[in-house]
N, C-alpha and C positions, 0 to 999 in steps of 0.2 A: 043874644044880647043886642043891645041897641047902640052900636057905634060908639061905645065908650062914654055914653051919657050917664047921668046919675040915676036914671029911671031903669033900675034893674030889679029883678025878683030874687032877693037874697035866698029865699027858700028853694027856688029852682037851682041856684048855684050850689047850695048845700046838698040837694038831692042828687045832682049830677056827680058830685064827689071828685071833680077834677083835681089832679095833683099839681098841675102846672098850668098857668095862664100866661100866654105870650101876647103882648099888646104891641102892635106896630103903630108907631106914632110918627107922623110926617113932620118935616120942618115947617116952622111958622104956622102951626095949627091954630086957626083963629077961633076954634070952638072951645079950647081949653080941655079937650079930651086927652086922656081919660080923666074922668072926674075923680076927685078924692073919695067920693061915696062908692064909686065902682071899685077902686083899689081896696078900700076897707071891706067891702062885701066879698071880694075875691079872697082876700087874706083871711077874713072871718070864716070862709067856707073851708079853709085849710089849704088853699092853693098857694104854691110858690109863684110869685108874680115877677115876670121879666118884661122890661120895657125897652124898646129899641132906642128911645130918646135918652135914656139914662144908662142902659147896659150895652149899647151898640148892637151889632148883629149877634144873634143868639142861636144856639142849637140845642135841641132837647134830645138827650141820648139816654138809653137804658143801661143802667149799671147793675151790679150785684145787689144793691140796696134799693132799687127802684129808679125812677126817672131823675135825671140831673139836668140842670141848665148850664151850658157853657157859654160864656161871653166871648165872642170872636172879635170884638172891637176894642 
């Protein structure tokens, strides 16, 4: 992917089939990343999206029903 920009290949994201996308977002991000287009593409590919700016620290763990995201913040 390209640093959270809107220029993503949605077909690639679908083909990869990722269950979870964790996006680390720094304070005072002047670029506005991640873009709404990226979030939409990730969710459209079926991925659960976790962001450090809205979810705090996160951990991805495997459970009996697959991957889960835990918010640690």
